[in-house]
FIVODREN-585488 format. One record per residue (C-alpha): x, y, z; residue number from 1; chain; residue in three letters. Coordinates in pm, 1 decimal. Each point is the difference from the previous one (the first is absolute). Layout:
X_Y_Z_NUM_A_ALA .
...
***
This chain:
9095.5_7862.5_7164.8_1_A_MET .
152.9_243.3_248.2_2_A_ARG .
156.5_-186.9_292.2_3_A_ILE .
119.8_159.0_323.2_4_A_LEU .
260.8_-201.2_191.2_5_A_PHE .
104.7_65.2_357.6_6_A_THR .
216.5_-167.3_265.4_7_A_ALA .
180.4_93.0_319.2_8_A_GLY .
292.8_241.7_-47.3_9_A_PRO .
291.6_-239.0_51.5_10_A_ALA .
216.3_-205.6_-235.3_11_A_HIS .
-120.8_-336.4_128.4_12_A_GLY .
-366.5_104.3_-14.0_13_A_LEU .
-3.0_166.7_-340.9_14_A_MET .
253.5_-180.7_-220.5_15_A_LEU .
-188.6_-334.0_-4.7_16_A_PRO .
-288.1_178.9_-177.1_17_A_VAL .
211.1_151.4_-279.8_18_A_VAL .
-27.6_-298.5_-241.5_19_A_PRO .
-379.0_21.8_27.2_20_A_LEU .
13.0_370.3_-92.4_21_A_VAL .
223.2_-80.8_-296.2_22_A_TRP .
-248.6_-267.9_-108.5_23_A_ALA .
-281.8_255.8_2.3_24_A_ALA .
198.5_253.1_-200.7_25_A_ARG .
118.4_-262.0_-251.0_26_A_ALA .
-364.6_-95.4_-54.6_27_A_ALA .
-77.4_360.4_-95.7_28_A_GLY .
-164.7_121.5_319.0_29_A_HIS .
64.1_341.5_153.7_30_A_GLU .
166.7_-37.2_338.6_31_A_VAL .
85.2_223.7_294.8_32_A_LEU .
178.9_-99.3_322.5_33_A_PHE .
-93.1_184.3_321.2_34_A_ALA .
271.2_13.6_264.7_35_A_SER .
219.1_247.8_186.2_36_A_THR .
341.4_63.0_151.4_37_A_SER .
302.7_-158.4_-171.6_38_A_GLU .
-222.8_-245.7_-188.7_39_A_MET .
-83.1_275.5_-248.6_40_A_ILE .
358.4_-6.0_-123.5_41_A_GLU .
24.4_-381.0_25.9_42_A_VAL .
-315.0_-48.0_-206.3_43_A_GLY .
105.8_259.2_-254.9_44_A_SER .
327.6_-187.7_-55.1_45_A_ARG .
-206.0_-313.8_-62.0_46_A_ALA .
-179.7_177.2_-282.6_47_A_GLY .
-324.1_59.1_190.1_48_A_LEU .
-210.7_316.6_-7.4_49_A_PRO .
-1.1_98.6_367.2_50_A_MET .
-217.6_243.6_193.3_51_A_VAL .
100.5_124.8_345.6_52_A_ASP .
-307.5_-18.2_222.8_53_A_VAL .
171.2_156.9_303.8_54_A_PHE .
240.3_254.7_-149.3_55_A_PRO .
65.8_178.8_330.1_56_A_ASP .
302.4_-215.8_76.0_57_A_HIS .
97.4_199.0_307.9_58_A_GLU .
-331.1_-88.0_163.3_59_A_THR .
30.9_-355.4_-132.4_60_A_TRP .
337.2_-39.4_170.5_61_A_ASP .
-150.5_125.1_325.6_62_A_ALA .
-294.6_-239.3_-27.2_63_A_VAL .
218.8_-302.1_-70.3_64_A_MET .
265.1_105.2_250.1_65_A_GLY .
-259.0_4.0_274.6_66_A_GLY .
-118.4_-344.7_-99.4_67_A_ALA .
350.3_-146.1_16.7_68_A_MET .
92.6_162.5_332.3_69_A_SER .
0.6_-250.2_291.4_70_A_PRO .
-173.1_254.8_221.3_71_A_GLY .
-261.9_91.1_-259.0_72_A_GLY .
-43.1_337.6_-171.0_73_A_PRO .
117.3_312.0_177.8_74_A_SER .
-231.5_299.8_50.9_75_A_PRO .
184.2_174.7_-284.9_76_A_GLU .
-61.4_-293.0_-232.0_77_A_GLN .
-367.9_-15.7_92.0_78_A_VAL .
-27.8_372.8_-67.9_79_A_ALA .
143.4_-54.1_-348.9_80_A_ALA .
-292.3_-215.3_-116.8_81_A_VAL .
-339.4_144.8_-103.5_82_A_PRO .
-219.9_61.1_303.1_83_A_ALA .
-282.1_-225.4_-122.9_84_A_TRP .
222.1_-307.7_10.4_85_A_MET .
215.4_81.1_305.4_86_A_ALA .
-185.8_-212.4_257.1_87_A_GLU .
-21.9_-302.0_-230.3_88_A_THR .
362.3_50.0_-102.0_89_A_TYR .
116.1_-36.7_360.1_90_A_VAL .
-197.4_-324.1_38.7_91_A_LYS .
120.2_-139.3_-331.7_92_A_ALA .
361.8_87.9_78.2_93_A_ALA .
-15.3_-248.3_285.3_94_A_GLY .
-69.2_-286.8_-239.0_95_A_GLU .
266.5_-239.4_-113.2_96_A_ARG .
100.7_110.7_-349.0_97_A_GLY .
-76.7_314.9_-198.7_98_A_PRO .
-293.4_-124.7_-209.8_99_A_PHE .
-280.6_179.2_185.1_100_A_ALA .
196.9_324.7_-27.9_101_A_LEU .
53.9_-53.9_-372.8_102_A_PHE .
-378.2_-33.6_-31.5_103_A_THR .
-69.8_305.8_213.3_104_A_LEU .
244.3_220.0_-188.7_105_A_ALA .
-41.8_-119.4_-359.5_106_A_MET .
-373.2_-61.5_-48.8_107_A_THR .
-110.9_357.2_-74.2_108_A_GLU .
270.5_54.6_-260.8_109_A_GLY .
-60.6_-338.0_-160.8_110_A_THR .
-371.8_66.1_-36.9_111_A_ILE .
77.7_338.0_-154.5_112_A_GLY .
253.3_-150.7_-239.7_113_A_ALA .
-240.2_-273.9_-102.8_114_A_GLY .
-281.1_246.7_-59.2_115_A_ARG .
217.8_231.6_-210.3_116_A_ALA .
135.9_-299.1_-194.2_117_A_PHE .
-347.5_-139.4_-64.3_118_A_GLY .
88.1_-345.3_133.3_119_A_ALA .
-216.3_-292.0_-114.0_120_A_ASP .
175.0_-252.5_225.2_121_A_LEU .
220.0_19.9_309.7_122_A_VAL .
271.1_-262.2_59.7_123_A_VAL .
148.9_-0.4_349.7_124_A_HIS .
198.9_-223.2_231.5_125_A_THR .
-168.0_-178.7_289.1_126_A_THR .
201.6_193.4_257.8_127_A_ASP .
-97.6_337.0_-152.4_128_A_HIS .
-375.1_52.6_66.9_129_A_PRO .
31.2_345.7_-156.9_130_A_VAL .
-76.8_-162.6_-334.8_131_A_GLY .
-321.5_-155.6_121.5_132_A_GLY .
-115.8_327.6_153.9_133_A_LEU .
84.4_186.6_-320.2_134_A_ALA .
-191.1_-251.8_-213.4_135_A_ALA .
-303.8_29.2_225.8_136_A_ALA .
13.4_380.7_-11.0_137_A_ALA .
31.5_-2.1_-379.5_138_A_LEU .
-269.3_-263.1_-48.5_139_A_GLY .
227.5_-232.6_-198.5_140_A_VAL .
107.3_-361.1_59.6_141_A_PRO .
322.9_-102.2_172.2_142_A_ALA .
251.7_-277.4_-53.0_143_A_LEU .
182.8_-95.1_320.2_144_A_GLU .
351.1_-138.2_-48.9_145_A_VAL .
205.5_-184.6_259.0_146_A_GLY .
364.2_106.9_17.5_147_A_ASN .
143.4_-248.2_252.9_148_A_ARG .
139.8_-351.8_1.6_149_A_VAL .
-36.0_-12.2_378.8_150_A_SER .
-377.8_43.2_27.7_151_A_TRP .
-323.4_75.9_-180.2_152_A_SER .
-322.8_141.3_136.6_153_A_SER .
-159.0_-336.8_-84.8_154_A_ARG .
219.2_-161.8_267.7_155_A_ASP .
-162.7_-61.0_336.8_156_A_ALA .
317.0_133.3_166.1_157_A_GLU .
30.0_310.3_-217.5_158_A_SER .
162.5_277.0_207.7_159_A_PRO .
-161.9_285.1_-196.4_160_A_PHE .
-319.6_167.3_116.8_161_A_ARG .
-166.4_320.5_-119.8_162_A_ILE .
6.5_268.0_270.8_163_A_ASN .
-367.9_63.0_70.2_164_A_GLU .
59.4_343.5_156.7_165_A_ASP .
186.9_120.4_-309.9_166_A_VAL .
-251.1_-160.1_-238.4_167_A_ASP .
-296.7_153.9_181.7_168_A_GLY .
153.2_347.5_19.8_169_A_LEU .
85.4_6.2_-371.3_170_A_LEU .
-337.6_-132.2_-112.0_171_A_ARG .
-178.0_263.3_206.8_172_A_GLU .
221.9_291.4_-99.7_173_A_ARG .
4.2_-74.2_-373.8_174_A_PHE .
-351.5_-148.4_-23.4_175_A_ASP .
131.1_-336.0_-119.4_176_A_ILE .
-274.3_-263.4_-37.2_177_A_PRO .
38.2_-364.5_95.0_178_A_GLN .
197.1_-210.6_-239.5_179_A_GLY .
176.8_-8.8_-232.6_180_A_PRO .
-118.3_-263.7_-247.3_181_A_ARG .
298.8_-235.5_-1.1_182_A_VAL .
45.9_-183.2_-331.2_183_A_LEU .
245.0_-250.0_145.8_184_A_ALA .
285.2_-40.6_244.0_185_A_ARG .
339.7_-119.6_-120.1_186_A_ILE .
232.1_-241.1_183.1_187_A_ASP .
351.0_13.9_-158.1_188_A_PRO .
147.3_-289.8_196.6_189_A_ARG .
86.9_-340.4_-147.0_190_A_PRO .
-255.6_-264.7_103.7_191_A_PRO .
254.5_-198.8_199.7_192_A_SER .
76.1_310.2_208.4_193_A_MET .
-355.3_96.0_93.3_194_A_GLY .
-125.8_118.8_-339.1_195_A_GLY .
-275.6_-126.4_-227.4_196_A_LEU .
-1.4_-265.5_-270.3_197_A_ALA .
-342.5_112.5_-127.6_198_A_THR .
-258.2_269.7_69.4_199_A_ASP .
-172.6_-7.2_337.3_200_A_GLU .
-284.5_208.2_145.3_201_A_PRO .
75.2_197.5_314.9_202_A_ASP .
-160.4_-178.9_293.1_203_A_GLU .
-137.5_325.6_142.8_204_A_PHE .
-137.3_197.1_-297.2_205_A_ASP .
32.2_-243.4_-296.7_206_A_ALA .
223.2_239.7_-195.5_207_A_VAL .
215.6_-220.6_-225.2_208_A_PRO .
366.2_-56.0_78.0_209_A_TRP .
222.6_-38.5_-307.4_210_A_TRP .
354.9_-136.7_-10.0_211_A_PRO .
273.0_204.1_-170.5_212_A_MET .
366.4_-60.9_-69.6_213_A_ARG .
242.2_225.5_182.9_214_A_PHE .
223.5_177.4_-251.6_215_A_VAL .
295.2_168.7_172.7_216_A_PRO .
79.5_365.4_-53.2_217_A_PHE .
270.1_160.1_214.1_218_A_ASN .
84.7_298.9_-217.1_219_A_GLY .
188.9_52.1_-323.4_220_A_GLY .
373.5_27.1_-50.5_221_A_CYS .
286.6_-39.6_-241.4_222_A_ALA .
79.2_-366.9_65.2_223_A_VAL .
374.7_-51.5_57.9_224_A_PRO .
165.5_-269.1_-209.6_225_A_SER .
106.9_-204.2_303.3_226_A_TRP .
-365.7_-38.2_107.6_227_A_ALA .
-92.9_-175.4_-324.6_228_A_VAL .
300.7_-234.8_-6.8_229_A_ALA .
-0.2_-327.5_190.8_230_A_ARG .
257.7_25.8_279.6_231_A_PRO .
278.4_-252.2_48.0_232_A_GLU .
-104.8_-59.9_360.5_233_A_ARG .
-343.4_22.6_168.0_234_A_PRO .
-142.7_352.0_0.5_235_A_ARG .
-173.5_103.7_322.6_236_A_VAL .
-209.2_316.5_8.6_237_A_GLY .
-39.1_193.3_324.2_238_A_VAL .
-250.1_280.7_60.1_239_A_THR .
-200.7_160.2_279.8_240_A_LEU .
-233.1_189.9_-233.0_241_A_GLY .
-75.6_371.1_36.7_242_A_THR .
-163.4_23.7_345.3_243_A_VAL .
180.8_-239.4_235.6_244_A_VAL .
335.6_186.8_0.3_245_A_PRO .
-182.2_320.1_100.2_246_A_LEU .
-200.1_-155.0_284.5_247_A_ILE .
194.7_-302.6_123.1_248_A_SER .
354.2_79.5_-108.8_249_A_GLY .
247.6_-224.9_-180.2_250_A_THR .
130.6_-229.1_273.8_251_A_SER .
-145.9_-316.0_-158.5_252_A_SER .
147.6_105.6_-333.4_253_A_LEU .
344.7_35.6_153.0_254_A_GLU .
-26.9_-350.0_150.2_255_A_VAL .
-101.5_-139.0_-340.2_256_A_ALA .
290.0_167.6_-180.0_257_A_LEU .
244.4_-116.3_264.8_258_A_ASP .
-123.0_-357.4_-41.4_259_A_ALA .
-3.5_5.7_-379.0_260_A_LEU .
340.8_165.6_-13.3_261_A_GLY .
155.4_-324.7_114.1_262_A_GLY .
-168.6_-213.6_-265.4_263_A_MET .
79.4_-86.8_-361.7_264_A_ASP .
-291.9_200.4_-141.3_265_A_VAL .
-51.1_326.6_-186.8_266_A_GLU .
-210.9_238.4_206.9_267_A_VAL .
-215.4_274.9_-151.5_268_A_VAL .
-96.6_267.3_253.3_269_A_LEU .
-309.7_175.5_-134.1_270_A_ALA .
-115.6_325.0_159.6_271_A_GLY .
135.5_333.2_109.6_272_A_LYS .
193.4_-125.2_300.5_273_A_ILE .
300.3_177.6_149.4_274_A_ASN .
237.6_-257.7_147.4_275_A_ILE .
361.3_111.6_14.6_276_A_GLU .
179.4_-330.5_-47.9_277_A_ARG .
-137.3_-280.5_-214.5_278_A_LEU .
145.2_-348.9_-53.3_279_A_PRO .
186.3_-46.2_-327.0_280_A_ASP .
-270.1_-222.5_-149.4_281_A_ASN .
-276.0_259.1_48.2_282_A_VAL .
-111.7_208.9_-297.0_283_A_ARG .
-180.2_317.7_119.2_284_A_PRO .
-263.8_50.2_-269.9_285_A_ALA .
-185.4_300.0_144.6_286_A_GLY .
-368.6_23.1_-86.7_287_A_TYR .
-17.5_-282.8_-253.2_288_A_LEU .
-339.3_-158.9_-72.0_289_A_PRO .
-12.1_-362.9_108.2_290_A_LEU .
-123.7_-102.6_-342.8_291_A_SER .
332.3_112.4_-147.5_292_A_ALA .
202.9_-271.9_173.3_293_A_PHE .
-238.5_-261.6_142.1_294_A_LEU .
-1.2_-208.8_-322.9_295_A_PRO .
371.9_-72.7_57.2_296_A_THR .
-20.8_-30.1_379.7_297_A_THR .
5.9_-315.6_213.5_298_A_SER .
-134.6_148.4_326.3_299_A_LEU .
-153.8_321.3_130.5_300_A_LEU .
47.8_110.3_362.5_301_A_VAL .
-257.4_262.7_99.0_302_A_HIS .
-238.8_146.6_256.3_303_A_HIS .
-332.4_-148.2_-111.8_304_A_GLY .
-168.9_290.9_-177.2_305_A_GLY .
-274.8_-105.4_-240.5_306_A_PHE .
167.0_99.9_-324.6_307_A_GLY .
335.8_-129.0_121.2_308_A_THR .
-153.4_-335.0_95.2_309_A_THR .
-210.1_-38.8_-313.9_310_A_ALA .
271.5_91.4_-252.9_311_A_ALA .
222.6_-304.4_68.6_312_A_PRO .
-311.4_-217.9_-11.6_313_A_LEU .
-56.5_124.6_-354.7_314_A_HIS .
358.2_-88.9_-97.2_315_A_TYR .
18.0_-329.2_191.9_316_A_GLY .
271.6_117.7_240.7_317_A_VAL .
25.4_-133.3_360.2_318_A_PRO .
-12.5_250.6_285.7_319_A_GLN .
134.2_68.7_345.5_320_A_LEU .
-238.0_235.5_181.7_321_A_VAL .
107.1_207.8_300.0_322_A_LEU .
-341.1_152.8_80.4_323_A_PRO .
-1.0_345.5_150.3_324_A_SER .
-348.2_133.2_86.2_325_A_PHE .
-359.5_43.5_-121.3_326_A_ALA .
-98.3_-306.1_-206.4_327_A_ASP .
359.7_-102.2_-75.9_328_A_ASN .
-25.2_-299.1_239.7_329_A_PRO .
-311.9_-118.7_-184.4_330_A_LEU .
191.3_9.5_-329.2_331_A_SER .
282.6_-193.9_161.1_332_A_ALA .
-240.5_-266.7_122.7_333_A_GLN .
-148.0_-38.9_-350.4_334_A_ARG .
350.0_-53.1_-137.9_335_A_VAL .
88.5_-260.8_261.2_336_A_VAL .
-333.1_-184.1_-22.5_337_A_ASP .
29.5_-36.1_-379.1_338_A_ARG .
361.7_-116.6_20.2_339_A_GLY .
137.8_273.4_-225.9_340_A_VAL .
232.1_132.0_269.4_341_A_GLY .
81.7_42.1_365.9_342_A_LEU .
-45.0_278.7_255.7_343_A_ALA .
170.7_117.4_316.4_344_A_HIS .
-58.2_268.4_260.0_345_A_ASP .
238.8_280.2_-104.9_346_A_PRO .
50.4_105.1_363.5_347_A_ALA .
126.8_-343.4_96.3_348_A_ALA .
205.8_-107.5_-299.6_349_A_ILE .
378.4_6.4_-9.4_350_A_ASP .
244.8_-39.5_-287.1_351_A_ALA .
67.2_-369.3_62.0_352_A_GLU .
-371.9_-86.4_7.7_353_A_THR .
-71.0_202.8_-310.5_354_A_LEU .
291.8_-160.0_-184.6_355_A_ARG .
-131.8_-346.0_82.8_356_A_GLY .
-350.0_94.1_-114.1_357_A_THR .
132.7_132.5_-330.7_358_A_VAL .
196.0_-321.9_-53.9_359_A_ARG .
-321.8_-196.7_44.6_360_A_ARG .
-192.0_215.4_-244.2_361_A_LEU .
271.7_-21.9_-263.8_362_A_LEU .
90.3_-364.6_57.6_363_A_GLY .
-331.6_-176.3_57.1_364_A_GLU .
-180.6_-32.4_-336.7_365_A_PRO .
-347.3_-16.2_154.2_366_A_GLU .
-10.8_377.6_48.5_367_A_PHE .
81.1_81.1_-362.8_368_A_ALA .
-242.9_-266.8_-121.2_369_A_ALA .
-282.2_142.8_211.1_370_A_ALA .
79.6_354.1_-119.3_371_A_ALA .
-9.7_-111.4_-364.3_372_A_ARG .
-330.6_-178.3_60.6_373_A_ALA .
-155.9_319.0_136.8_374_A_VAL .
132.9_199.6_-295.6_375_A_ALA .
-163.3_-250.3_-238.2_376_A_ASP .
-322.2_22.7_200.5_377_A_GLU .
-1.0_379.6_-25.1_378_A_MET .
67.6_-11.5_-374.6_379_A_ALA .
-325.9_-189.1_-46.5_380_A_GLY .
-212.4_263.2_175.7_381_A_GLN .
-198.0_271.8_-175.5_382_A_ALA .
217.5_297.6_-91.6_383_A_SER .
-72.0_361.0_103.5_384_A_PRO .
-112.7_60.2_-360.5_385_A_SER .
-248.5_-287.1_20.7_386_A_ASP .
-139.8_125.3_329.4_387_A_VAL .
-21.6_361.2_-116.9_388_A_LEU .
-191.1_-98.6_-313.6_389_A_GLN .
-236.8_-211.9_205.0_390_A_ARG .
-67.1_285.4_244.8_391_A_ALA .
-65.9_248.7_-280.8_392_A_VAL .
-244.1_-240.7_-167.5_393_A_SER .
-183.7_-46.8_328.1_394_A_ARG .
-11.5_376.4_62.0_395_A_ALA .
-147.9_62.6_-343.3_396_A_ARG .
-275.5_-250.3_68.9_397_A_MET .
-118.3_187.2_310.5_398_A_GLU .
***
């Protein structure tokens, strides 16, 4: 079978899908991943065959720059987009988050890539409706995959909604019929954190929901020897991911390092962060995948991104979440509600408060016990390979 995968062009949106792509390839299927921007290089380094569905990166930068500007797109940025989408682009740029703009910009190229590839099945993330539109245009089934620990579209309080203006414009312009035929929707969360213990039909359209184990992928690397060895004192990882430092800065990170610098712990600072002076117990690791050092880590301090929240769950590691924006606060609440960690407003925390919170997380055994329980729960869920095989069997029956 020829399977087209697609997800939003950002680390946290795309990387959770990589193990599912590997599962398809290992089973002998032909795969192609449709994305754009820097994700082409990221996916290529993960061993995926990538296709750039918006190769005009200068225009792409203008489109996304307008979306991120507090005042909305400038006249120059509007002029940079194709005329047929300009009016809808301005409306979509006013939305919270870039997802409608991803759909507007990437759908045409994804349909073309899928048609040239001869796709038999399209696998896409819930927050990337491009995949559903492409499947409908190609007349093939779709598999919708959740990529969040914070929410799922089966939740009553789900924050994600398809932009009807964008959907309508694209369907009319590219003659996309209603649909697609959705084989199933996947919820990758552990049952005790909002996920599924067994299959359930969707309450609106009866499409089945399937549970799936989250398998972390944060990139490949040459694993340093210190990361594998058990440290003599508690190891605490600290990261703000790839987006937060660019948008919100590093003030919460500096508070965390200041607090941890006065403790008897080994600190691993993961990420490309430029801070001139670091405490003596901080090891600047650069861009080091979390999976390289989480197995020997006692605590992870982070911003609440999906992949960053889910990875320590997989390894049974407690967390301290300093949520930044978007759905980070929802991730933080999931962590607190399940008892696998604590959270604090990064704008209001100081070094003394953070130090006390870390002492609780390292010293009170309930947090580690809850984290290990969730890891055991996840280990019993269906793997990406199981889910992929099930989806392919269902697609062949149609």
